[in-house]
C-alpha positions as CSV (number, residue, x, y, z in Angstrom):
1,M,5.3,4.1,22.0
2,N,8.3,2.2,20.6
3,L,7.3,0.7,17.3
4,N,10.5,-1.1,16.4
5,Y,9.4,-4.4,17.8
6,I,6.1,-4.2,15.9
7,Y,8.1,-4.8,12.7
8,L,9.0,-8.3,14.1
9,I,5.4,-9.4,14.0
10,P,5.2,-9.8,10.2
11,A,8.9,-10.2,9.8
12,I,9.1,-13.5,11.7
13,P,6.5,-15.4,9.5
14,L,8.4,-14.0,6.4
15,L,11.7,-15.4,7.8
16,V,10.0,-18.8,8.4
17,F,8.6,-18.8,4.9
18,F,12.1,-18.2,3.4
19,V,13.7,-20.8,5.7
20,L,11.1,-23.5,4.9
21,G,10.9,-22.5,1.3
22,I,14.7,-22.6,0.6
23,F,15.6,-25.6,2.7
24,F,12.4,-27.6,2.4
25,Q,14.2,-30.7,1.0
26,K,16.7,-30.6,3.9
27,I,14.4,-30.0,6.8
28,K,12.5,-33.0,8.3
29,P,8.7,-32.6,8.2
30,A,8.3,-32.8,11.9
31,I,11.0,-30.1,12.4
32,S,9.4,-27.8,9.7
33,G,6.1,-28.0,11.6
34,W,7.7,-26.9,14.8
35,I,9.6,-24.1,13.1
36,G,6.3,-22.8,11.7
37,V,4.6,-23.0,15.1
38,A,7.5,-21.5,17.0
39,G,7.7,-18.5,14.6
40,M,4.0,-17.8,14.8
41,A,4.0,-18.3,18.6
42,V,6.7,-15.5,18.9
43,S,4.6,-13.2,16.6
44,A,1.5,-13.9,18.7
45,L,3.4,-13.2,21.9
46,I,4.7,-9.9,20.5
47,S,1.2,-9.0,19.4
48,Y,-0.2,-9.6,22.9
49,I,2.5,-7.4,24.4
50,A,1.8,-4.7,21.8
51,A,-1.9,-4.9,22.6
52,Y,-1.2,-4.6,26.4
53,H,1.1,-1.6,25.9
54,Y,-1.2,0.1,23.5
55,F,-4.5,-0.3,25.4
56,F,-3.3,-0.1,28.9
57,V,0.0,1.9,29.0
58,Y,0.8,4.2,26.1
59,G,-2.2,4.3,23.7
60,K,-4.6,6.7,25.4
61,K,-4.0,10.4,25.8
62,D,-6.6,12.9,26.9
63,G,-9.3,10.3,26.5
64,I,-8.4,9.5,22.9
65,Y,-6.6,6.5,21.6
66,Q,-3.6,7.7,19.7
67,T,-2.3,6.7,16.3
68,F,1.4,5.7,16.1
69,I,3.2,5.7,12.8
70,S,6.6,4.7,11.7
71,N,7.2,5.6,8.0
72,N,10.0,5.4,5.5
73,R,9.7,7.2,2.1
74,W,9.7,4.8,-0.8
75,I,8.5,6.4,-4.0
76,N,8.0,10.1,-4.8
77,F,5.4,11.2,-7.4
78,T,5.2,14.9,-6.5
79,D,6.3,17.1,-3.6
80,T,3.1,16.1,-1.8
81,L,2.1,12.8,-3.4
82,H,4.4,9.9,-2.4
83,I,4.3,6.3,-1.1
84,N,5.6,5.3,2.3
85,M,6.3,1.9,3.8
86,G,5.9,1.5,7.5
87,V,3.6,0.4,10.3
88,Y,0.3,2.0,11.4
89,V,-0.7,1.3,14.9
90,D,-4.2,2.2,16.2
91,T,-7.1,0.4,17.8
92,I,-8.2,-1.8,14.9
93,S,-4.7,-2.6,13.7
94,I,-3.7,-3.8,17.2
95,M,-7.0,-5.8,17.4
96,M,-6.3,-7.4,14.0
97,L,-2.7,-8.3,15.0
98,V,-4.1,-10.3,18.0
99,V,-6.8,-11.9,15.8
100,V,-4.6,-12.9,12.9
101,T,-1.7,-14.2,15.0
102,T,-4.0,-16.1,17.4
103,I,-6.0,-17.9,14.6
104,S,-2.8,-18.5,12.6
105,L,-1.1,-20.1,15.6
106,M,-4.1,-22.3,16.3
107,V,-4.2,-23.4,12.6
108,L,-0.5,-24.1,12.5
109,I,-0.6,-26.3,15.6
110,Y,-3.7,-28.0,14.3
111,S,-2.0,-28.6,10.9
112,R,0.8,-30.6,12.6
113,G,-1.7,-33.4,13.3
114,Y,-4.1,-32.9,10.3
115,M,-1.4,-32.8,7.6
116,K,0.8,-35.5,9.1
117,G,2.1,-37.8,6.4
118,D,1.4,-35.4,3.6
119,T,4.1,-35.3,1.0
120,G,4.2,-31.5,0.9
121,Y,4.2,-31.0,4.6
122,T,7.1,-28.5,4.8
123,K,5.8,-26.6,1.7
124,F,2.4,-26.3,3.4
125,F,3.8,-24.7,6.5
126,A,5.9,-22.3,4.2
127,F,2.7,-21.3,2.4
128,L,0.8,-20.7,5.7
129,S,3.7,-18.5,7.0
130,L,3.6,-16.5,3.7
131,F,-0.1,-16.0,4.1
132,S,0.2,-14.9,7.7
133,F,3.0,-12.4,6.8
134,S,0.8,-11.0,4.0
135,M,-2.2,-10.5,6.2
136,L,-0.1,-8.9,9.0
137,G,1.5,-6.6,6.5
138,L,-2.0,-5.6,5.3
139,V,-3.3,-4.6,8.7
140,L,-0.2,-2.6,9.5
141,A,-0.2,-0.7,6.2
142,T,0.2,3.1,6.5
143,N,-1.3,4.0,3.1
144,L,-3.4,2.8,0.3
145,F,-0.6,1.6,-1.9
146,Q,1.1,-0.3,0.8
147,I,-2.2,-2.0,1.7
148,Y,-2.7,-2.8,-2.0
149,I,0.7,-4.5,-2.2
150,F,-0.1,-6.8,0.7
151,W,-3.6,-7.2,-0.5
152,E,-2.2,-8.8,-3.7
153,L,0.2,-10.9,-1.6
154,V,-2.7,-12.2,0.3
155,G,-4.4,-13.1,-3.0
156,V,-1.2,-14.9,-4.3
157,S,-0.7,-16.9,-1.1
158,S,-4.4,-17.9,-0.9
159,F,-4.1,-19.1,-4.5
160,L,-1.2,-21.4,-3.4
161,L,-3.1,-22.7,-0.4
162,I,-6.5,-23.2,-2.1
163,G,-4.7,-25.1,-5.0
164,Y,-2.4,-27.0,-2.6
165,Y,-3.7,-30.3,-3.8
166,Y,-2.5,-29.4,-7.3
167,T,-3.0,-32.9,-8.7
168,K,-6.8,-32.6,-8.2
169,P,-8.5,-30.8,-11.2
170,S,-11.2,-29.4,-8.8
171,A,-8.5,-27.8,-6.6
172,I,-6.8,-26.2,-9.6
173,A,-10.1,-24.9,-10.9
174,A,-11.0,-23.5,-7.4
175,A,-7.6,-21.7,-7.1
176,K,-7.9,-20.2,-10.5
177,K,-11.5,-19.1,-9.9
178,A,-10.6,-17.4,-6.6
179,F,-7.7,-15.7,-8.2
180,I,-9.5,-14.4,-11.3
181,V,-12.7,-13.3,-9.5
182,T,-10.7,-11.4,-6.8
183,R,-8.5,-9.9,-9.6
184,F,-11.6,-8.3,-11.2
185,A,-12.5,-6.8,-7.8
186,D,-8.9,-5.7,-7.2
187,F,-8.8,-3.9,-10.5
188,G,-11.6,-1.7,-9.2
189,F,-9.7,-1.3,-5.9
190,L,-6.6,-0.1,-7.8
191,I,-8.6,2.4,-9.9
192,G,-10.2,3.7,-6.7
193,I,-6.8,4.1,-5.1
194,L,-5.5,6.2,-8.1
195,I,-8.7,8.4,-8.1
196,T,-8.5,8.9,-4.4
197,G,-4.8,9.7,-4.4
198,Y,-5.1,12.1,-7.4
199,Y,-8.0,14.1,-6.0
200,S,-7.0,14.1,-2.4
201,G,-3.2,14.6,-3.0
202,T,-2.2,11.8,-0.7
203,F,-2.3,8.0,-0.1
204,N,-1.7,8.2,3.6
205,F,-4.4,7.1,5.9
206,T,-3.7,9.8,8.4
207,E,-4.5,12.6,6.0
208,L,-7.3,10.8,4.2
209,N,-9.1,10.1,7.5
210,D,-8.7,13.5,9.1
211,P,-12.2,15.0,9.3
212,Q,-10.6,18.5,9.0
213,G,-8.1,17.4,6.4
214,F,-8.1,18.3,2.7
215,A,-9.6,15.1,1.4
216,I,-12.8,15.2,3.5
217,S,-13.1,19.0,3.7
218,N,-13.0,19.3,-0.1
219,W,-14.8,16.2,-1.2
220,A,-17.4,18.3,-3.2
221,A,-14.7,20.1,-5.2
222,S,-15.1,17.8,-8.2
223,S,-18.0,15.5,-9.4
224,F,-18.8,13.0,-12.0
225,L,-22.3,11.9,-13.1
226,G,-23.9,13.8,-10.2
227,L,-21.6,12.2,-7.6
228,S,-18.4,13.4,-5.9
229,T,-15.3,12.0,-7.6
230,L,-14.0,10.9,-4.3
231,A,-17.3,9.0,-3.7
232,W,-16.7,7.1,-6.9
233,G,-13.2,6.3,-5.7
234,L,-14.7,4.9,-2.5
235,I,-17.2,2.9,-4.4
236,L,-14.4,1.3,-6.4
237,I,-12.4,0.7,-3.2
238,F,-15.4,-1.0,-1.7
239,I,-15.7,-3.2,-4.8
240,G,-12.2,-4.4,-4.0
241,G,-13.2,-5.1,-0.4
242,A,-16.4,-6.8,-1.5
243,G,-14.4,-9.2,-3.7
244,K,-12.0,-10.2,-0.9
245,S,-14.9,-10.5,1.6
246,A,-17.0,-12.5,-0.9
247,M,-19.9,-10.1,-0.9
248,F,-22.7,-10.5,-3.5
249,P,-22.2,-10.8,-6.5
250,L,-18.4,-11.4,-6.1
251,H,-18.9,-14.3,-3.8
252,I,-18.7,-17.2,-6.2
253,W,-15.1,-18.1,-5.4
254,L,-15.7,-18.7,-1.8
255,P,-17.5,-22.1,-1.8
256,D,-15.0,-23.6,-4.3
257,A,-12.2,-22.4,-2.0
258,M,-13.2,-25.4,0.2
259,E,-11.1,-27.6,-2.1
260,G,-8.0,-26.6,0.0
261,P,-7.1,-28.4,3.1
262,T,-9.4,-27.8,6.1
263,P,-6.8,-25.8,8.1
264,V,-6.6,-23.5,5.0
265,S,-10.4,-23.0,5.1
266,A,-10.2,-22.1,8.8
267,L,-7.4,-19.6,8.2
268,I,-8.9,-17.9,5.2
269,H,-12.6,-17.9,6.3
270,A,-12.2,-17.3,10.0
271,A,-10.1,-14.3,10.7
272,T,-7.9,-13.4,7.8
273,M,-8.6,-13.1,4.1
274,V,-12.4,-12.7,4.1
275,V,-12.4,-10.0,6.7
276,A,-9.9,-7.9,4.7
277,G,-12.7,-6.1,3.0
278,V,-14.4,-5.3,6.4
279,F,-11.0,-4.0,7.7
280,L,-10.6,-1.9,4.6
281,V,-13.9,-0.1,5.0
282,A,-13.2,0.3,8.7
283,R,-9.7,1.7,8.0
284,L,-11.2,4.4,5.7
285,F,-14.4,4.8,7.7
286,P,-14.2,8.6,8.2
287,M,-14.0,9.0,4.4
288,F,-17.0,6.7,3.9
289,F,-18.9,8.5,6.6
290,F,-18.3,12.2,5.7
291,I,-17.9,12.1,1.9
292,E,-21.2,12.6,0.1
293,H,-22.9,12.5,3.5
294,G,-22.4,8.8,3.8
295,F,-23.9,7.8,0.4
296,V,-21.3,5.0,-0.1
297,L,-22.0,3.7,3.4
298,N,-25.6,3.1,2.4
299,I,-24.3,0.9,-0.5
300,V,-22.1,-1.0,2.0
301,A,-25.1,-1.5,4.3
302,Y,-27.5,-2.9,1.6
303,V,-24.8,-5.0,0.0
304,G,-24.0,-6.5,3.4
305,A,-27.6,-7.1,4.3
306,F,-28.5,-8.8,1.0
307,S,-25.3,-10.9,1.1
308,A,-26.1,-12.0,4.7
309,L,-29.6,-13.1,3.7
310,F,-28.6,-14.6,0.4
311,A,-25.9,-16.7,1.9
312,A,-28.0,-17.9,4.8
313,I,-30.7,-19.2,2.5
314,I,-28.2,-21.1,0.4
315,A,-26.5,-22.5,3.5
316,I,-29.7,-24.3,4.6
317,T,-29.7,-26.4,1.5
318,Q,-26.0,-27.5,1.2
319,T,-24.9,-31.0,2.1
320,D,-21.1,-30.5,2.1
321,I,-20.3,-29.3,5.7
322,K,-17.4,-27.1,4.6
323,R,-19.7,-25.4,2.0
324,V,-22.3,-24.8,4.7
325,L,-19.6,-23.1,6.8
326,A,-18.4,-21.1,3.7
327,F,-21.8,-19.6,3.1
328,S,-22.1,-19.1,6.8
329,T,-18.9,-17.0,6.6
330,M,-20.3,-15.0,3.8
331,S,-23.5,-14.3,5.8
332,Q,-21.5,-13.3,8.9
333,I,-19.3,-11.0,6.9
334,G,-22.5,-9.5,5.5
335,Y,-23.4,-8.8,9.2
336,M,-20.1,-6.9,9.7
337,M,-20.6,-4.9,6.5
338,L,-24.2,-3.9,7.3
339,A,-23.1,-2.8,10.8
340,L,-20.5,-0.5,9.3
341,G,-23.1,0.8,6.8
342,V,-25.5,1.8,9.5
343,S,-23.0,3.3,11.8
344,G,-22.5,6.9,12.9
345,Y,-19.1,8.4,13.9
346,Y,-19.1,10.1,17.2
347,G,-19.6,8.4,20.6
348,E,-22.6,6.0,20.8
349,N,-23.7,6.9,17.3
350,G,-20.7,4.9,16.2
351,L,-22.2,1.7,17.7
352,G,-22.3,0.0,14.3
353,Y,-18.6,0.5,13.8
354,M,-17.8,-0.9,17.2
355,A,-20.2,-3.8,16.7
356,S,-18.7,-4.7,13.3
357,M,-15.2,-4.9,14.8
358,F,-16.6,-6.8,17.9
359,H,-18.3,-9.3,15.6
360,L,-15.1,-9.6,13.5
361,F,-13.3,-10.5,16.8
362,T,-15.8,-13.0,18.1
363,H,-16.5,-14.5,14.7
364,A,-12.8,-15.3,14.3
365,M,-12.9,-17.4,17.4
366,F,-16.1,-19.4,16.8
367,K,-15.7,-19.7,13.0
368,G,-12.1,-20.9,13.4
369,L,-13.5,-23.5,15.9
370,L,-16.2,-24.6,13.5
371,F,-13.8,-25.1,10.6
372,L,-11.2,-26.9,12.8
373,G,-14.1,-29.0,14.3
374,A,-15.3,-29.9,10.8
375,G,-11.7,-30.8,9.9
376,S,-11.6,-33.1,12.9
377,V,-14.8,-34.8,11.7
378,I,-13.6,-35.1,8.1
379,H,-10.3,-36.5,9.4
380,A,-12.3,-39.2,11.3
381,V,-14.9,-40.2,8.6
382,H,-13.0,-39.3,5.4
383,S,-15.9,-37.5,3.9
384,N,-17.3,-33.9,3.7
385,Y,-20.9,-34.9,3.3
386,L,-23.7,-35.0,5.9
387,K,-25.0,-38.3,4.4
388,D,-21.9,-40.0,5.5
389,M,-22.1,-38.8,9.1
390,G,-24.3,-39.2,12.1
391,G,-24.1,-40.3,15.7
392,L,-20.5,-39.0,16.1
393,R,-21.0,-37.6,19.6
394,K,-20.4,-41.1,21.0
395,H,-17.1,-41.4,19.1
396,M,-15.8,-37.8,19.3
397,P,-16.8,-36.3,22.6
398,I,-14.3,-33.4,22.6
399,T,-15.1,-32.4,19.0
400,H,-18.8,-32.7,19.8
401,I,-18.8,-30.4,22.8
402,T,-16.5,-27.8,21.3
403,F,-18.5,-27.8,18.0
404,L,-21.7,-27.3,20.0
405,A,-20.1,-24.3,21.8
406,A,-19.2,-22.7,18.4
407,T,-22.7,-23.5,17.1
408,L,-24.4,-21.8,20.1
409,A,-22.0,-18.8,19.6
410,I,-22.8,-18.3,16.0
411,A,-26.5,-18.8,16.6
412,G,-26.4,-15.9,19.1
413,V,-27.3,-17.8,22.3
414,P,-26.2,-16.2,25.5
415,P,-23.7,-16.2,27.1
416,F,-21.6,-17.2,24.1
417,A,-19.6,-14.6,22.3
418,G,-21.7,-14.3,19.2
419,F,-24.7,-13.2,21.2
420,W,-23.0,-10.0,22.5
421,S,-21.6,-8.9,19.2
422,K,-24.7,-9.8,17.1
423,D,-26.9,-8.0,19.6
424,E,-24.9,-4.8,19.2
425,I,-25.2,-5.1,15.4
426,L,-29.0,-5.5,15.6
427,V,-29.3,-2.5,18.0
428,A,-27.3,-0.3,15.6
429,A,-29.4,-1.4,12.6
430,Y,-32.6,-0.8,14.6
431,E,-31.6,2.7,15.5
432,H,-30.5,3.7,11.9
433,N,-32.4,1.5,9.4
434,P,-35.3,-0.6,10.6
435,F,-35.6,-2.4,7.3
436,I,-32.0,-3.7,7.6
437,Y,-32.8,-4.5,11.2
438,V,-35.6,-6.8,10.1
439,I,-33.3,-8.5,7.6
440,G,-30.7,-8.9,10.4
441,V,-33.2,-10.6,12.7
442,L,-34.4,-12.9,9.9
443,V,-30.8,-13.9,9.1
444,A,-30.2,-14.6,12.9
445,G,-33.1,-17.1,12.7
446,L,-31.8,-18.7,9.5
447,T,-28.3,-19.0,11.0
448,A,-29.7,-21.0,14.0
449,V,-31.5,-23.3,11.6
450,Y,-28.7,-24.1,9.2
451,M,-26.0,-24.4,12.0
452,F,-28.1,-26.7,14.1
453,R,-29.0,-28.7,11.0
454,L,-25.3,-29.2,10.6
455,Y,-24.8,-30.0,14.3
456,F,-27.6,-32.6,14.4
457,G,-26.6,-34.1,11.1
458,I,-23.0,-34.7,12.3
459,F,-23.4,-35.7,15.9
460,W,-27.0,-37.0,16.2
461,G,-29.4,-39.0,14.1
462,K,-28.7,-42.4,12.7
463,E,-25.1,-43.5,13.0
464,G,-23.4,-43.6,9.6
465,T,-22.0,-46.7,8.0
466,Y,-18.3,-46.3,8.6
467,A,-15.5,-48.5,7.1
468,Q,-13.9,-48.3,10.5
469,A,-15.1,-46.9,13.8
470,P,-14.5,-43.1,14.0
471,K,-12.3,-42.0,16.8
472,E,-11.4,-38.7,18.4
473,S,-8.6,-36.7,16.8
474,P,-5.2,-36.6,18.5
475,L,-4.4,-34.0,21.1
476,S,-2.4,-31.9,18.6
477,M,-5.8,-31.2,16.9
478,T,-8.2,-31.2,19.9
479,I,-6.3,-28.8,22.2
480,Q,-6.9,-26.0,19.7
481,L,-10.6,-26.9,19.7
482,M,-10.7,-26.5,23.5
483,I,-8.9,-23.2,23.5
484,L,-11.1,-21.7,20.8
485,A,-14.2,-23.0,22.6
486,L,-13.1,-21.1,25.7
487,F,-12.6,-18.0,23.6
488,S,-16.1,-18.5,22.0
489,L,-17.6,-18.6,25.5
490,T,-15.7,-15.7,27.1
491,A,-14.7,-13.2,24.3
492,G,-18.1,-11.6,24.4
493,F,-17.5,-10.3,28.0
494,I,-14.7,-8.0,26.8
495,P,-15.9,-4.3,27.2
496,F,-15.1,-3.8,23.5
497,S,-16.7,-0.4,23.2
498,Q,-14.3,1.1,25.7
499,Y,-11.4,0.2,23.4
500,I,-12.6,0.3,19.8
501,S,-14.8,3.1,18.4
502,A,-15.0,5.1,15.2
503,D,-13.7,8.3,16.9
504,K,-11.2,6.4,19.0
505,A,-12.6,8.0,22.2
506,G,-14.4,4.9,23.3
507,F,-17.8,4.8,25.0
508,I,-19.9,2.6,27.3
509,A,-22.3,0.4,25.3
510,H,-25.6,-0.2,27.0
511,F,-27.3,-3.6,26.9
512,H,-30.7,-3.5,25.2
513,W,-32.8,-6.3,26.7
514,D,-35.8,-5.8,24.4
515,K,-33.7,-6.2,21.2
516,A,-31.7,-9.0,22.8
517,L,-34.8,-11.0,23.7
518,I,-36.1,-10.7,20.2
519,A,-32.8,-11.9,18.7
520,V,-32.5,-14.8,21.2
521,G,-36.2,-15.7,20.7
522,V,-35.7,-15.9,17.0
523,A,-32.6,-18.0,17.5
524,L,-34.4,-20.4,19.8
525,V,-37.2,-20.8,17.3
526,G,-34.6,-21.6,14.7
527,I,-32.9,-24.2,17.0
528,F,-36.3,-25.8,17.7
529,M,-37.2,-26.0,14.0
530,A,-33.8,-27.7,13.4
531,W,-34.4,-30.1,16.3
532,V,-37.8,-31.1,14.9
533,I,-36.7,-31.4,11.3
534,Y,-33.1,-32.7,11.4
535,K,-32.4,-34.3,14.8
536,K,-33.8,-37.7,13.6
537,E,-34.3,-39.2,10.2
538,N,-38.0,-38.7,10.0
539,G,-38.4,-37.6,6.4
540,K,-39.5,-34.0,7.5
541,S,-36.4,-32.5,5.8
542,D,-37.4,-34.0,2.5
543,K,-41.0,-32.9,2.9
544,L,-39.8,-29.3,3.7
545,A,-37.6,-29.3,0.6
546,N,-40.5,-30.5,-1.5
547,A,-42.8,-27.9,0.0
548,F,-40.5,-25.1,-1.2
549,G,-40.2,-26.8,-4.6
550,V,-38.3,-24.9,-7.2
551,F,-37.1,-22.2,-4.7
552,Y,-35.3,-25.0,-2.7
553,K,-33.8,-26.2,-6.0
554,W,-32.6,-22.7,-6.8
555,A,-31.1,-22.3,-3.4
556,Y,-29.4,-25.7,-3.6
557,H,-27.8,-24.7,-6.9
558,K,-26.8,-21.4,-5.3
559,F,-29.3,-19.5,-7.4
560,Y,-27.3,-20.5,-10.5
561,M,-24.9,-17.7,-10.0
562,D,-22.0,-19.8,-11.3
563,E,-24.0,-20.7,-14.4
564,L,-24.9,-17.0,-14.9
565,Y,-21.2,-16.0,-14.8
566,L,-20.4,-18.8,-17.3
567,F,-23.2,-17.6,-19.6
568,I,-22.0,-14.0,-19.3
569,T,-18.3,-14.9,-20.0
570,R,-18.9,-17.6,-22.6
571,S,-22.0,-16.5,-24.5
572,I,-21.8,-12.7,-24.1
573,I,-18.2,-11.8,-23.6
574,F,-16.5,-14.6,-25.6
575,K,-19.0,-15.3,-28.3
576,G,-21.0,-12.1,-28.5
577,I,-18.1,-9.6,-28.1
578,A,-14.7,-11.2,-28.3
579,A,-15.6,-13.6,-31.3
580,P,-16.8,-10.8,-33.6
581,I,-13.8,-8.6,-32.7
582,A,-11.5,-11.6,-33.4
583,F,-13.3,-12.2,-36.7
584,V,-12.8,-8.6,-37.8
585,D,-9.2,-8.7,-36.6
586,K,-8.4,-11.9,-38.5
587,K,-10.5,-11.4,-41.7
588,V,-10.2,-7.6,-42.2
589,V,-7.2,-6.3,-40.4
590,D,-4.9,-9.3,-40.7
591,A,-6.2,-10.1,-44.2
592,T,-5.6,-6.5,-45.4
593,M,-2.0,-6.5,-44.1
594,E,-1.4,-10.0,-45.4
595,G,-2.8,-8.9,-48.8
596,I,-0.4,-5.9,-48.9
597,G,2.4,-8.2,-48.0
598,N,1.6,-10.8,-50.6
599,K,1.2,-8.2,-53.3
600,T,4.6,-6.7,-52.3
601,V,6.2,-10.2,-52.5
602,W,4.6,-10.8,-56.0
603,L,5.8,-7.4,-57.3
604,S,9.2,-8.0,-55.9
605,K,9.4,-11.3,-57.7
606,K,8.5,-9.6,-61.0
607,I,11.0,-6.8,-60.5
608,K,13.8,-9.1,-59.5
609,H,14.0,-10.4,-63.1
610,L,15.4,-7.0,-64.1
611,Q,18.5,-8.0,-62.2
612,S,20.1,-10.4,-64.7
613,G,23.7,-9.8,-63.8
614,R,24.7,-9.2,-67.5
615,I,26.2,-5.8,-68.4
616,Q,24.7,-5.7,-71.9
617,D,21.2,-5.9,-70.5
618,Y,21.9,-3.0,-68.2
619,A,23.4,-1.0,-71.1
620,Y,20.4,-1.7,-73.3
621,A,18.0,-0.6,-70.5
622,F,20.1,2.5,-70.0
623,V,19.9,3.5,-73.7
624,V,16.2,2.8,-73.9
625,G,15.6,4.9,-70.8
626,V,17.7,7.8,-72.2
627,V,15.8,7.6,-75.5
628,I,12.4,7.6,-73.8
629,L,13.3,10.5,-71.5
630,S,14.7,12.5,-74.4
631,M,11.5,12.1,-76.4
632,I,9.5,13.2,-73.4
633,F,11.7,16.2,-73.0
634,I,11.5,17.2,-76.7
635,Y,7.7,16.8,-76.7
636,L,7.4,19.0,-73.6
637,N,9.6,21.7,-75.1
638,K,7.6,21.8,-78.3
639,S,4.3,22.1,-76.5
């Protein structure tokens, strides 16, 4: 398979970034928007061509999907340990190319209408292109160091996009928060990379993921605190992924990231940045599975399951529609993580791996649609809050129907895409860990409740008091909604298991009616509850909130995780640790050095008076010195 044209997929958005960034003052806003769209359209087209060639022409040999690598040596550490730069083409990288370019293209087209009239219009499209380049480079990385480079570029570009409205203090705070929290996680990622590279002798994914290779075959060669050293490396790498994917307890940056423009929210939270952690675990899945007999995978499963449940509970209580969708994203990413955590490796035992990637694919479509639909609503009513909405189905029919399609998809209602991928996740969980399966079913019900609470609150109920009558968004915004609605309906019918599997051999996934009926039943119960409580303003929602009392209050305040972090940083780290250290540094270390310096200055001032500049004084001192030394010499000789 010729890989030369694959380089064009990330290169074109990078070129667009440089063109718009360098000439932003000379290019008219309307032209800059079309440049961004055209560049991403070409990248998307090349991605589709690459996907066709890989899955249907060149990719499969002897029943196994092959890995194609194009590498160039960059840095040498030793004869065996070095860093390459290149492209890595396999099943999940091709899938991610399609997902990232598709969602990026939809967002860029949507942004032409949403950001119209914004003073930083050209700059915005430049930042979007930089973000797309970074994400595409990440999914094509051939080794741990290359993925880390693009990992950080994704962080930088997301910082620019979240803080796009830099005159708003809340946007600046959100951008800094996202950057700092993910930096802590990324530090763990970096240490994990160094440990893994040192003990395995390579950074390349090909060698690391080979079940018969040195890294996996010799994972027990060294240990630390009763656990394989490579297992510790994988734990640290997962921490990096958990930070990017907003897993508990590194999730606190995600809701605040909603301060960015809505197209940014769609891009970051649908298919790109937040799924980077899932992609990272999937990329190193053979290591996670074989090393320490899957011990780290258990951590992944339980962190994912808890994050899914935790976020779903919070989402029910939120009143900002973008924050509801943000916690929904955290919950669905938790689904993907728990699916990886309960997965086997060979054949149908790898159902969890396939289901995770399948849900990543379908989630990108319906979550992108949800965010863009929310943006259409916000664009119409100029508010993010449910209290300012209601009855919009009459004014915004296209947004209403497409938003409903996405809501049904994420709730897991057949035949929408989310039903098929979520069903596979629940089946995998049932077969490998019944406890996590129960959590998954519970989260499915909660998802239906909070999403239809959102839907009824926006489009039904009492019509809000609007300064001017809301109207449907322009075609430049609604056409993407219709396209993504179509994907949300049809994407689930792709025979995903035949193309994507842990062992790259593919398999035929069987439909499990019993598990599906349970999941659908729970979802329908959730929808019914939302219909009873939230469809009309009947006071039942307030009664429900009062019934849960303090628990509802905790959930509304996100279980005070932000306050906990502030307490830890301010009271413990700053006051309890940093302040005493600073006191010792200032009052002891600095004071000692300053005291020595001051005494030296005082002594030098006294000594300097000996330098009078008069010869007779120097002669007198010389004679006196000679006399004293002579007397000492005579005394010593006598004794």
